[in-house]
DSSP file (Angstrom, degrees, kcal/mol; ACC not computed):
  #  RESIDUE AA STRUCTURE BP1 BP2  ACC     N-H-->O    O-->H-N    N-H-->O    O-->H-N    TCO  KAPPA ALPHA  PHI   PSI    X-CA   Y-CA   Z-CA
    1    1 A M              0   0    0      0, 0.0     2,-0.3     0, 0.0     0, 0.0   0.000 360.0 360.0 360.0 128.2  -21.3  -28.0   38.8
    2    2 A T        -     0   0    0      1,-0.0     2,-0.5     2,-0.0     0, 0.0  -0.722 360.0-132.0 -96.5 144.7  -19.5  -25.0   37.2
    3    3 A I        -     0   0    0     -2,-0.3     2,-0.5     0, 0.0    -1,-0.0  -0.822  18.7-146.4 -95.1 127.8  -21.2  -22.7   34.9
    4    4 A R        -     0   0    0     -2,-0.5     2,-0.3     0, 0.0    -2,-0.0  -0.816   9.3-140.9 -97.0 129.3  -19.1  -22.0   31.7
    5    5 A R        -     0   0    0     -2,-0.5     2,-0.3     1,-0.1     3,-0.0  -0.619  21.0-114.6 -85.4 146.9  -19.4  -18.6   30.2
    6    6 A R        -     0   0    0     -2,-0.3     2,-0.4     1,-0.1    -1,-0.1  -0.600  29.1-118.4 -78.4 140.1  -19.5  -18.2   26.5
    7    7 A T        -     0   0    0     -2,-0.3     2,-0.9     1,-0.1    -1,-0.1  -0.651  24.4-124.4 -79.5 131.2  -16.5  -16.4   25.0
    8    8 A N        +     0   0    0     -2,-0.4    -1,-0.1     1,-0.1    -3,-0.0  -0.674  39.0 165.9 -79.7 108.3  -17.5  -13.3   23.2
    9    9 A L        +     0   0    0     -2,-0.9    -1,-0.1     4,-0.1    -2,-0.0  -0.031  22.1 140.6-112.3  28.6  -16.2  -13.6   19.7
   10   10 A S     >  -     0   0    0      1,-0.1     4,-2.4     4,-0.0     5,-0.2  -0.385  63.9-116.3 -69.1 151.8  -18.1  -10.8   18.1
   11   11 A P  H  > S+     0   0    0      0, 0.0     4,-2.2     0, 0.0     5,-0.2   0.863 115.6  54.2 -57.4 -36.7  -16.2   -8.7   15.5
   12   12 A K  H  > S+     0   0    0      2,-0.2     4,-1.9     1,-0.2     5,-0.1   0.924 110.1  46.0 -64.4 -43.9  -16.5   -5.6   17.7
   13   13 A R  H  > S+     0   0    0      1,-0.2     4,-2.3     2,-0.2    -1,-0.2   0.893 111.3  52.0 -66.1 -40.7  -15.0   -7.4   20.7
   14   14 A L  H  X S+     0   0    0     -4,-2.4     4,-2.4     1,-0.2    -1,-0.2   0.882 108.9  50.9 -64.3 -37.9  -12.2   -8.9   18.6
   15   15 A L  H  X S+     0   0    0     -4,-2.2     4,-2.6    -5,-0.2    -1,-0.2   0.895 109.2  51.0 -65.1 -39.6  -11.3   -5.5   17.2
   16   16 A V  H  X S+     0   0    0     -4,-1.9     4,-2.2     2,-0.2    -2,-0.2   0.927 111.9  46.7 -62.8 -44.7  -11.2   -4.1   20.8
   17   17 A I  H  X S+     0   0    0     -4,-2.3     4,-2.3     2,-0.2    -2,-0.2   0.915 112.5  50.0 -63.5 -43.0   -8.8   -6.9   21.8
   18   18 A M  H  X S+     0   0    0     -4,-2.4     4,-2.2     1,-0.2    -2,-0.2   0.914 110.7  49.4 -64.0 -42.5   -6.6   -6.4   18.8
   19   19 A R  H  X S+     0   0    0     -4,-2.6     4,-1.4     1,-0.2    -1,-0.2   0.902 110.5  51.0 -62.6 -40.7   -6.4   -2.6   19.4
   20   20 A Q  H  X S+     0   0    0     -4,-2.2     4,-0.5     1,-0.2    -2,-0.2   0.919 111.9  46.2 -63.7 -43.1   -5.4   -3.2   23.0
   21   21 A R  H >X S+     0   0    0     -4,-2.3     3,-0.8     1,-0.2     4,-0.6   0.859 109.6  54.4 -69.3 -34.4   -2.7   -5.6   22.1
   22   22 A L  H 3< S+     0   0    0     -4,-2.2     3,-0.4     1,-0.2    -1,-0.2   0.797 103.2  57.8 -69.2 -26.7   -1.3   -3.3   19.4
   23   23 A N  H 3< S+     0   0    0     -4,-1.4    -1,-0.2     1,-0.2    -2,-0.2   0.652  93.9  68.3 -76.7 -14.9   -1.0   -0.5   21.8
   24   24 A Y  H << S+     0   0    0     -3,-0.8     2,-0.3    -4,-0.5    -1,-0.2   0.810 100.3  42.7 -77.1 -30.2    1.3   -2.4   24.2
   25   25 A T  S  X S-     0   0    0     -4,-0.6     4,-2.1    -3,-0.4     5,-0.1  -0.815  74.9-127.7-119.1 156.2    4.3   -2.6   21.9
   26   26 A S  H  > S+     0   0    0     -2,-0.3     4,-2.2     2,-0.2     5,-0.1   0.863 113.5  53.4 -68.7 -34.1    6.1   -0.1   19.7
   27   27 A G  H  > S+     0   0    0      2,-0.2     4,-2.5     1,-0.2    -1,-0.2   0.903 109.0  49.2 -64.4 -40.2    5.9   -2.7   16.8
   28   28 A G  H  > S+     0   0    0      2,-0.2     4,-2.4     1,-0.2    -2,-0.2   0.888 110.3  50.1 -65.3 -39.2    2.2   -2.9   17.3
   29   29 A Q  H  X S+     0   0    0     -4,-2.1     4,-2.5     2,-0.2    -2,-0.2   0.887 110.4  50.9 -65.1 -38.5    1.8    0.8   17.4
   30   30 A F  H  X S+     0   0    0     -4,-2.2     4,-2.4     2,-0.2    -2,-0.2   0.930 110.9  47.5 -63.8 -46.1    3.8    1.0   14.1
   31   31 A I  H  X S+     0   0    0     -4,-2.5     4,-2.5     1,-0.2    -2,-0.2   0.909 112.4  50.5 -61.6 -42.1    1.6   -1.6   12.5
   32   32 A R  H  X S+     0   0    0     -4,-2.4     4,-2.5     1,-0.2    -2,-0.2   0.925 110.6  48.7 -61.2 -44.7   -1.5    0.2   13.7
   33   33 A D  H  X S+     0   0    0     -4,-2.5     4,-2.2     2,-0.2    -2,-0.2   0.881 110.9  50.0 -65.5 -38.1   -0.2    3.6   12.3
   34   34 A V  H  X S+     0   0    0     -4,-2.4     4,-2.4     2,-0.2    -1,-0.2   0.927 111.7  48.9 -64.6 -43.6    0.6    2.0    8.9
   35   35 A G  H  X S+     0   0    0     -4,-2.5     4,-2.4     1,-0.2    -2,-0.2   0.903 111.7  48.8 -61.7 -41.3   -2.9    0.5    8.8
   36   36 A L  H  X S+     0   0    0     -4,-2.5     4,-2.5     2,-0.2    -1,-0.2   0.874 110.3  51.6 -66.5 -36.3   -4.5    3.8    9.7
   37   37 A L  H  X S+     0   0    0     -4,-2.2     4,-1.7     2,-0.2    -2,-0.2   0.904 111.0  47.3 -66.9 -40.9   -2.4    5.6    7.0
   38   38 A I  H  < S+     0   0    0     -4,-2.4     7,-0.3     1,-0.2    -2,-0.2   0.909 113.8  48.4 -64.7 -40.7   -3.6    3.0    4.4
   39   39 A W  H >< S+     0   0    0     -4,-2.4     3,-1.3     1,-0.2    -2,-0.2   0.884 108.2  54.0 -67.4 -37.0   -7.2    3.5    5.6
   40   40 A E  H 3< S+     0   0    0     -4,-2.5     3,-0.2     1,-0.3    -1,-0.2   0.871 117.5  36.7 -65.1 -35.8   -6.9    7.3    5.5
   41   41 A Y  T 3X S+     0   0    0     -4,-1.7     4,-2.4     1,-0.2    -1,-0.3  -0.301  78.9 141.3-107.3  46.9   -5.7    7.1    1.9
   42   42 A R  H <>  +     0   0    0     -3,-1.3     4,-2.9     1,-0.2     5,-0.2   0.772  65.2  57.5 -65.4 -28.0   -8.0    4.2    1.0
   43   43 A W  H  > S+     0   0    0     -3,-0.2     4,-2.2     2,-0.2    -1,-0.2   0.911 110.2  44.1 -71.4 -39.6   -8.9    5.5   -2.4
   44   44 A Y  H  > S+     0   0    0     -3,-0.3     4,-2.9     2,-0.2     5,-0.2   0.936 115.0  50.2 -62.4 -44.9   -5.2    5.5   -3.4
   45   45 A S  H  X S+     0   0    0     -4,-2.4     4,-2.6    -7,-0.3    -2,-0.2   0.903 110.7  48.4 -61.6 -42.0   -4.9    2.1   -1.8
   46   46 A L  H  X S+     0   0    0     -4,-2.9     4,-2.5     2,-0.2    -1,-0.2   0.908 112.8  48.2 -65.4 -41.5   -7.9    0.7   -3.7
   47   47 A A  H  X S+     0   0    0     -4,-2.2     4,-2.7     2,-0.2     5,-0.2   0.920 113.2  47.7 -64.1 -43.2   -6.6    2.1   -7.0
   48   48 A I  H  X S+     0   0    0     -4,-2.9     4,-2.3     2,-0.2    -2,-0.2   0.912 112.1  50.0 -63.5 -42.4   -3.1    0.7   -6.3
   49   49 A F  H  X S+     0   0    0     -4,-2.6     4,-2.0    -5,-0.2    -2,-0.2   0.923 112.8  46.5 -61.6 -45.1   -4.7   -2.7   -5.4
   50   50 A S  H  X S+     0   0    0     -4,-2.5     4,-2.4     1,-0.2     5,-0.2   0.928 113.1  48.0 -64.5 -45.8   -6.8   -2.8   -8.5
   51   51 A V  H  X S+     0   0    0     -4,-2.7     4,-2.3     1,-0.2    -1,-0.2   0.876 109.9  53.8 -64.2 -36.3   -3.9   -1.8  -10.8
   52   52 A T  H  X S+     0   0    0     -4,-2.3     4,-1.8    -5,-0.2    -1,-0.2   0.902 108.7  48.7 -64.7 -40.2   -1.7   -4.4   -9.2
   53   53 A I  H  X S+     0   0    0     -4,-2.0     4,-1.9     2,-0.2    -2,-0.2   0.940 113.1  46.7 -64.0 -46.7   -4.3   -7.1   -9.9
   54   54 A F  H  X S+     0   0    0     -4,-2.4     4,-2.6     1,-0.2    -2,-0.2   0.864 108.8  57.3 -62.1 -34.8   -4.6   -6.0  -13.5
   55   55 A Q  H  X S+     0   0    0     -4,-2.3     4,-1.4    -5,-0.2    -1,-0.2   0.884 104.9  50.3 -63.4 -39.1   -0.8   -5.9  -13.7
   56   56 A E  H  X S+     0   0    0     -4,-1.8     4,-1.0     2,-0.2    -1,-0.2   0.902 112.4  46.2 -67.4 -40.4   -0.6   -9.6  -12.7
   57   57 A F  H  X S+     0   0    0     -4,-1.9     4,-1.7     1,-0.2     3,-0.4   0.884 109.9  54.8 -67.3 -37.1   -3.1  -10.6  -15.3
   58   58 A A  H  < S+     0   0    0     -4,-2.6    -1,-0.2     1,-0.2    -2,-0.2   0.790 102.9  57.2 -66.8 -26.6   -1.3   -8.5  -17.9
   59   59 A A  H  < S+     0   0    0     -4,-1.4     4,-0.4     1,-0.2    -1,-0.2   0.816 111.0  42.6 -71.5 -29.9    1.9  -10.4  -17.1
   60   60 A I  H  X S+     0   0    0     -4,-1.0     4,-2.0    -3,-0.4     3,-0.4   0.772  97.9  76.3 -85.3 -28.3    0.3  -13.7  -17.9
   61   61 A W  H  X S+     0   0    0     -4,-1.7     4,-2.6     1,-0.2     5,-0.2   0.882  91.8  50.3 -57.7 -46.8   -1.5  -12.4  -21.1
   62   62 A P  H  > S+     0   0    0      0, 0.0     4,-2.3     0, 0.0    -1,-0.2   0.870 109.4  53.3 -61.0 -33.4    1.5  -12.4  -23.4
   63   63 A V  H  > S+     0   0    0     -4,-0.4     4,-1.9    -3,-0.4    -2,-0.2   0.927 110.4  46.3 -65.3 -43.7    2.4  -15.9  -22.4
   64   64 A N  H  X S+     0   0    0     -4,-2.0     4,-2.3     1,-0.2    -1,-0.2   0.903 112.7  50.3 -63.6 -41.3   -1.1  -17.1  -23.3
   65   65 A L  H  X S+     0   0    0     -4,-2.6     4,-2.5     1,-0.2    -2,-0.2   0.875 107.4  54.0 -65.7 -35.9   -1.0  -15.2  -26.6
   66   66 A L  H  X S+     0   0    0     -4,-2.3     4,-2.3     2,-0.2    -1,-0.2   0.911 108.8  48.7 -64.1 -41.1    2.3  -16.8  -27.4
   67   67 A G  H  X S+     0   0    0     -4,-1.9     4,-2.3     2,-0.2    -2,-0.2   0.909 112.1  48.7 -63.1 -42.0    0.8  -20.3  -26.8
   68   68 A D  H  X S+     0   0    0     -4,-2.3     4,-2.4     2,-0.2    -2,-0.2   0.874 109.9  53.0 -63.6 -37.2   -2.1  -19.3  -29.0
   69   69 A F  H  X S+     0   0    0     -4,-2.5     4,-2.1     2,-0.2    -2,-0.2   0.916 109.7  46.9 -64.9 -43.7    0.3  -18.1  -31.7
   70   70 A I  H  X S+     0   0    0     -4,-2.3     4,-1.9     1,-0.2    -2,-0.2   0.900 112.6  50.2 -65.3 -40.2    2.2  -21.4  -31.7
   71   71 A D  H  X S+     0   0    0     -4,-2.3     4,-1.4     1,-0.2    -2,-0.2   0.894 110.3  50.4 -63.3 -38.9   -1.1  -23.3  -31.9
   72   72 A A  H  <>S+     0   0    0     -4,-2.4     5,-2.6     1,-0.2     4,-0.3   0.859 108.0  53.2 -68.7 -34.6   -2.2  -21.1  -34.8
   73   73 A L  H ><5S+     0   0    0     -4,-2.1     3,-0.8     1,-0.2    -1,-0.2   0.906 110.6  46.1 -65.6 -40.9    1.1  -21.7  -36.6
   74   74 A T  H 3<5S+     0   0    0     -4,-1.9    -1,-0.2     1,-0.2    -2,-0.2   0.767 114.6  47.7 -74.4 -23.2    0.7  -25.5  -36.4
   75   75 A A  T 3<5S-     0   0    0     -4,-1.4    -1,-0.2    -5,-0.2    -2,-0.2   0.349 109.8-120.9 -97.1   6.0   -2.9  -25.4  -37.5
   76   76 A D  T < 5 +     0   0    0     -3,-0.8    -3,-0.2    -4,-0.3     2,-0.2   0.890  60.8 150.2  54.8  44.5   -2.2  -23.1  -40.5
   77   77 A Q      < -     0   0    0     -5,-2.6     2,-0.3    -6,-0.1    -1,-0.2  -0.552  58.0 -81.9 -98.5 169.3   -4.6  -20.4  -39.2
   78   78 A D        -     0   0    0     -2,-0.2     4,-0.2     1,-0.1     3,-0.1  -0.565  41.3-176.6 -72.1 127.5   -4.3  -16.6  -39.7
   79   79 A T     >  +     0   0    0     -2,-0.3     4,-2.1     1,-0.1     5,-0.2   0.384  57.4  94.9-108.1   2.2   -1.9  -15.2  -37.2
   80   80 A V  H  > S+     0   0    0      1,-0.2     4,-2.2     2,-0.2     5,-0.2   0.923  86.8  49.1 -62.3 -44.6   -2.2  -11.4  -38.0
   81   81 A R  H  > S+     0   0    0      1,-0.2     4,-2.3     2,-0.2    -1,-0.2   0.900 111.5  49.8 -62.0 -40.9   -4.8  -10.8  -35.2
   82   82 A L  H  > S+     0   0    0     -4,-0.2     4,-2.5     2,-0.2    -1,-0.2   0.856 107.9  53.4 -67.6 -34.8   -2.6  -12.7  -32.7
   83   83 A V  H  X S+     0   0    0     -4,-2.1     4,-2.3     2,-0.2    -2,-0.2   0.923 110.7  46.7 -65.4 -43.4    0.5  -10.6  -33.6
   84   84 A W  H  X S+     0   0    0     -4,-2.2     4,-2.5     2,-0.2    -2,-0.2   0.904 113.5  48.5 -64.9 -40.9   -1.5   -7.4  -33.1
   85   85 A L  H  X S+     0   0    0     -4,-2.3     4,-2.7     2,-0.2    -2,-0.2   0.901 110.8  51.2 -64.0 -39.7   -2.8   -8.7  -29.7
   86   86 A F  H  X S+     0   0    0     -4,-2.5     4,-2.1     2,-0.2    -2,-0.2   0.897 110.4  48.8 -64.6 -40.2    0.7   -9.7  -28.7
   87   87 A L  H  X S+     0   0    0     -4,-2.3     4,-1.4     2,-0.2    -2,-0.2   0.918 112.3  48.7 -64.0 -43.7    2.0   -6.3  -29.6
   88   88 A G  H  X S+     0   0    0     -4,-2.5     4,-2.3     1,-0.2    -2,-0.2   0.904 111.5  49.0 -62.6 -41.5   -0.8   -4.7  -27.6
   89   89 A A  H  X S+     0   0    0     -4,-2.7     4,-1.8     1,-0.2    -1,-0.2   0.865 107.6  55.3 -66.1 -35.5   -0.1   -6.9  -24.6
   90   90 A S  H  < S+     0   0    0     -4,-2.1    -1,-0.2     1,-0.2    -2,-0.2   0.799 115.1  38.8 -68.2 -28.1    3.6   -6.1  -24.8
   91   91 A L  H  X S+     0   0    0     -4,-1.4     4,-1.3    -3,-0.2    -2,-0.2   0.765 110.8  59.7 -88.6 -28.8    2.8   -2.4  -24.5
   92   92 A F  H  X S+     0   0    0     -4,-2.3     4,-2.1     1,-0.2     5,-0.2   0.895  99.3  55.7 -68.9 -41.9   -0.1   -2.8  -22.0
   93   93 A R  H  X S+     0   0    0     -4,-1.8     4,-2.3     1,-0.2     5,-0.2   0.935 107.9  45.8 -62.0 -49.9    2.0   -4.4  -19.3
   94   94 A P  H  > S+     0   0    0      0, 0.0     4,-2.4     0, 0.0    -1,-0.2   0.863 111.2  55.0 -62.7 -32.0    4.7   -1.7  -19.0
   95   95 A A  H  X S+     0   0    0     -4,-1.3     4,-2.3     2,-0.2    -2,-0.2   0.904 109.1  47.1 -65.7 -39.7    1.9    1.0  -19.0
   96   96 A L  H  X S+     0   0    0     -4,-2.1     4,-2.4     2,-0.2    -1,-0.2   0.892 110.5  51.8 -67.6 -39.1    0.3   -0.8  -16.1
   97   97 A V  H  X S+     0   0    0     -4,-2.3     4,-2.2     2,-0.2    -2,-0.2   0.919 111.5  47.6 -62.6 -42.3    3.6   -1.0  -14.2
   98   98 A R  H  X S+     0   0    0     -4,-2.4     4,-2.7     2,-0.2    -2,-0.2   0.907 110.6  51.4 -65.0 -41.7    4.2    2.7  -14.7
   99   99 A A  H  X S+     0   0    0     -4,-2.3     4,-2.5     1,-0.2    -2,-0.2   0.903 110.0  50.0 -62.2 -40.4    0.6    3.5  -13.6
  100  100 A N  H  X S+     0   0    0     -4,-2.4     4,-2.3     2,-0.2    -1,-0.2   0.916 111.8  48.0 -63.1 -43.4    1.2    1.5  -10.4
  101  101 A T  H  X S+     0   0    0     -4,-2.2     4,-2.5     2,-0.2     5,-0.2   0.907 111.5  50.0 -64.3 -42.6    4.5    3.3   -9.8
  102  102 A V  H  X S+     0   0    0     -4,-2.7     4,-2.6     2,-0.2    -2,-0.2   0.922 111.6  48.3 -63.6 -44.2    2.9    6.7  -10.3
  103  103 A L  H  X S+     0   0    0     -4,-2.5     4,-2.5     2,-0.2     5,-0.2   0.922 112.5  48.4 -62.2 -44.0    0.0    5.9   -8.0
  104  104 A R  H  X S+     0   0    0     -4,-2.3     4,-2.7     1,-0.2    -2,-0.2   0.916 113.6  46.4 -63.6 -43.0    2.3    4.6   -5.3
  105  105 A R  H  X S+     0   0    0     -4,-2.5     4,-2.9     2,-0.2     5,-0.3   0.896 111.0  52.3 -68.4 -38.4    4.6    7.7   -5.5
  106  106 A K  H  X S+     0   0    0     -4,-2.6     4,-2.3    -5,-0.2     5,-0.2   0.939 113.7  43.8 -60.7 -46.5    1.7   10.1   -5.5
  107  107 A M  H  X S+     0   0    0     -4,-2.5     4,-2.6    -5,-0.2     5,-0.3   0.915 113.6  52.2 -64.2 -42.1    0.4    8.4   -2.3
  108  108 A F  H  X S+     0   0    0     -4,-2.7     4,-2.7    -5,-0.2    -2,-0.2   0.946 113.6  41.1 -60.2 -50.8    3.8    8.3   -0.8
  109  109 A Y  H  X S+     0   0    0     -4,-2.9     4,-2.2     2,-0.2     5,-0.3   0.870 115.2  51.2 -71.0 -35.1    4.6   12.0   -1.4
  110  110 A D  H  X S+     0   0    0     -4,-2.3     4,-2.2    -5,-0.3     5,-0.3   0.948 116.2  40.5 -63.1 -47.3    1.1   13.2   -0.4
  111  111 A T  H  X S+     0   0    0     -4,-2.6     4,-2.6    -5,-0.2     5,-0.4   0.902 114.1  53.6 -69.0 -39.3    1.2   11.2    2.9
  112  112 A D  H  X S+     0   0    0     -4,-2.7     4,-1.9    -5,-0.3    -2,-0.2   0.950 115.2  38.0 -61.7 -50.7    4.8   12.1    3.6
  113  113 A V  H  X S+     0   0    0     -4,-2.2     4,-2.4     2,-0.2     5,-0.2   0.939 119.1  47.2 -67.8 -47.3    4.3   15.9    3.3
  114  114 A Q  H  X S+     0   0    0     -4,-2.2     4,-2.4    -5,-0.3    -2,-0.2   0.929 115.2  44.4 -63.3 -46.3    0.9   16.0    4.9
  115  115 A K  H  X S+     0   0    0     -4,-2.6     4,-2.6    -5,-0.3     5,-0.2   0.875 111.9  53.5 -67.5 -36.5    1.9   13.8    7.9
  116  116 A R  H  X S+     0   0    0     -4,-1.9     4,-2.3    -5,-0.4    -1,-0.2   0.937 111.0  45.6 -63.3 -45.2    5.1   15.6    8.4
  117  117 A V  H  X S+     0   0    0     -4,-2.4     4,-2.4     2,-0.2    -2,-0.2   0.923 112.7  51.3 -63.4 -44.1    3.4   19.0    8.6
  118  118 A E  H  X S+     0   0    0     -4,-2.4     4,-2.0     1,-0.2    -2,-0.2   0.931 113.1  44.3 -58.9 -46.1    0.7   17.5   10.9
  119  119 A L  H  X S+     0   0    0     -4,-2.6     4,-2.5     2,-0.2    -1,-0.2   0.862 110.7  53.7 -70.7 -34.8    3.3   16.1   13.3
  120  120 A V  H  X S+     0   0    0     -4,-2.3     4,-2.6    -5,-0.2    -1,-0.2   0.920 110.3  48.1 -63.6 -42.0    5.5   19.3   13.3
  121  121 A F  H  X S+     0   0    0     -4,-2.4     4,-2.3     2,-0.2    -2,-0.2   0.889 110.7  51.6 -65.5 -37.6    2.4   21.3   14.2
  122  122 A R  H  X S+     0   0    0     -4,-2.0     4,-1.6     2,-0.2    -2,-0.2   0.922 111.9  46.0 -63.2 -43.5    1.6   18.9   17.0
  123  123 A V  H  X>S+     0   0    0     -4,-2.5     5,-0.9     1,-0.2     4,-0.8   0.906 113.5  48.9 -66.4 -40.8    5.1   19.1   18.4
  124  124 A S  H  <5S+     0   0    0     -4,-2.6     3,-0.4     1,-0.2    -1,-0.2   0.853 109.8  52.2 -69.3 -32.2    5.1   22.9   18.2
  125  125 A D  H  <5S+     0   0    0     -4,-2.3    -1,-0.2     1,-0.2    -2,-0.2   0.831 104.6  56.3 -69.3 -31.1    1.7   23.1   19.9
  126  126 A A  H  <5S-     0   0    0     -4,-1.6    -1,-0.2    -5,-0.2    -2,-0.2   0.700  96.9-147.0 -73.1 -17.8    3.1   20.9   22.7
  127  127 A E  T  <5 +     0   0    0     -4,-0.8    -3,-0.1    -3,-0.4    -2,-0.1   0.856  51.4 138.4  54.3  41.3    5.9   23.5   23.2
  128  128 A T      < +     0   0    0     -5,-0.9     2,-0.9     1,-0.1    -1,-0.1   0.708  50.4  80.7 -84.5 -20.4    8.3   20.8   24.3
  129  129 A A        +     0   0    0     -6,-0.4    -1,-0.1     1,-0.2    -2,-0.0  -0.770  49.3 165.3 -91.0 107.7   11.1   22.4   22.3
  130  130 A K        +     0   0    0     -2,-0.9    -1,-0.2     1,-0.0    -2,-0.0   0.717  64.9  29.4 -93.9 -24.4   12.5   25.3   24.3
  131  131 A D  S  > S-     0   0    0      1,-0.0     4,-2.1     0, 0.0     5,-0.2  -0.849  89.9-100.1-131.8 168.4   15.7   25.9   22.4
  132  132 A P  H  > S+     0   0    0      0, 0.0     4,-2.5     0, 0.0     5,-0.2   0.840 118.0  55.5 -59.5 -34.3   16.8   25.4   18.7
  133  133 A E  H  > S+     0   0    0      2,-0.2     4,-2.3     1,-0.2     5,-0.2   0.929 109.9  43.7 -66.5 -44.3   18.6   22.1   19.5
  134  134 A S  H  > S+     0   0    0      2,-0.2     4,-2.3     1,-0.2    -1,-0.2   0.847 113.2  53.0 -70.1 -31.8   15.6   20.5   21.0
  135  135 A A  H  X S+     0   0    0     -4,-2.1     4,-2.3     2,-0.2    -2,-0.2   0.914 110.6  47.4 -66.1 -42.0   13.4   21.8   18.2
  136  136 A G  H  X S+     0   0    0     -4,-2.5     4,-2.3     2,-0.2    -2,-0.2   0.888 112.1  49.7 -65.0 -39.2   15.8   20.3   15.6
  137  137 A A  H  X S+     0   0    0     -4,-2.3     4,-2.2     2,-0.2    -2,-0.2   0.906 110.9  49.6 -65.9 -41.3   15.9   17.0   17.5
  138  138 A A  H  X S+     0   0    0     -4,-2.3     4,-2.2     2,-0.2    -2,-0.2   0.911 111.1  49.6 -63.5 -41.7   12.0   17.0   17.6
  139  139 A Y  H  X S+     0   0    0     -4,-2.3     4,-2.7     1,-0.2    -2,-0.2   0.901 109.5  51.8 -64.1 -40.3   11.9   17.7   13.8
  140  140 A T  H  X S+     0   0    0     -4,-2.3     4,-2.4     1,-0.2    -1,-0.2   0.900 109.5  49.6 -62.6 -40.9   14.4   14.9   13.1
  141  141 A H  H  X S+     0   0    0     -4,-2.2     4,-2.4     2,-0.2    -1,-0.2   0.902 111.6  49.2 -63.8 -41.0   12.3   12.5   15.1
  142  142 A V  H  X S+     0   0    0     -4,-2.2     4,-2.7     2,-0.2     5,-0.3   0.936 111.5  48.5 -63.9 -46.4    9.2   13.6   13.2
  143  143 A V  H  X S+     0   0    0     -4,-2.7     4,-2.6     1,-0.2     5,-0.2   0.919 113.0  47.7 -61.6 -44.2   10.9   13.2    9.8
  144  144 A N  H  X S+     0   0    0     -4,-2.4     4,-2.2     2,-0.2    -1,-0.2   0.910 113.3  47.9 -64.0 -42.1   12.2    9.7   10.8
  145  145 A A  H  X S+     0   0    0     -4,-2.4     4,-2.2     2,-0.2    -2,-0.2   0.936 114.8  44.6 -64.9 -46.1    8.8    8.5   12.0
  146  146 A V  H  X S+     0   0    0     -4,-2.7     4,-2.9     1,-0.2     5,-0.3   0.902 112.5  52.0 -66.9 -40.4    6.9    9.8    9.0
  147  147 A S  H  X S+     0   0    0     -4,-2.6     4,-2.5    -5,-0.3     5,-0.2   0.909 109.8  49.5 -63.2 -41.0    9.5    8.4    6.6
  148  148 A G  H  X S+     0   0    0     -4,-2.2     4,-1.9    -5,-0.2    -1,-0.2   0.922 114.1  45.1 -62.5 -44.0    9.3    5.0    8.2
  149  149 A L  H  X S+     0   0    0     -4,-2.2     4,-2.4     2,-0.2    -2,-0.2   0.948 116.1  44.4 -65.4 -48.5    5.5    5.0    8.0
  150  150 A T  H  X S+     0   0    0     -4,-2.9     4,-2.6     1,-0.2    -2,-0.2   0.865 112.1  52.6 -70.4 -33.9    5.3    6.2    4.5
  151  151 A N  H  X S+     0   0    0     -4,-2.5     4,-2.0    -5,-0.3    -1,-0.2   0.916 111.2  47.1 -64.4 -41.5    8.0    3.9    3.2
  152  152 A T  H  X S+     0   0    0     -4,-1.9     4,-1.2    -5,-0.2    -2,-0.2   0.925 113.3  48.3 -64.2 -43.4    6.3    0.9    4.7
  153  153 A T  H  < S+     0   0    0     -4,-2.4     3,-0.3     1,-0.2    -2,-0.2   0.898 109.7  53.7 -62.9 -40.3    3.0    2.0    3.2
  154  154 A Y  H  < S+     0   0    0     -4,-2.6    -1,-0.2     1,-0.2    -2,-0.2   0.901 111.5  44.5 -60.7 -42.2    4.6    2.5   -0.2
  155  155 A H  H  <        0   0    0     -4,-2.0    -1,-0.2     1,-0.3    -2,-0.2   0.637 360.0 360.0 -83.0 -13.2    6.0   -1.0   -0.2
  156  156 A L     <        0   0    0     -4,-1.2    -1,-0.3    -3,-0.3    -2,-0.2   0.487 360.0 360.0 -76.4 360.0    2.8   -2.6    1.0
């Protein structure tokens, strides 16, 4: 008779397994770094997430008001209130889209500059660049890496 061990499916164990698997590939490392960047700027991320949800509801609101307006026309009800609501909804949606864009760009430029400076200091502390050409190449690698991470974070 063989004894079967129970598989450990605790959240802590699953996170350890996921981290180990993400470290094996460059794509996994990239996904991990993007996730860490989002977590590091979680207040921006939460604000962007909230504004995006409100933006989706604001996109539906004029359609609902238009249906209410047509119903009010056929029932001979007062439509002045609906016209004002429709005007407000028409102005509210672009304002939310702009707020979402501003938040994303603020997060993008904050993360881009901060991460670039951090990585440049790490490379300079490692003293791997002995001449100007290798220093320029290291800086180019840092800029490309940070741009890739922040662009992905921006579009998520």
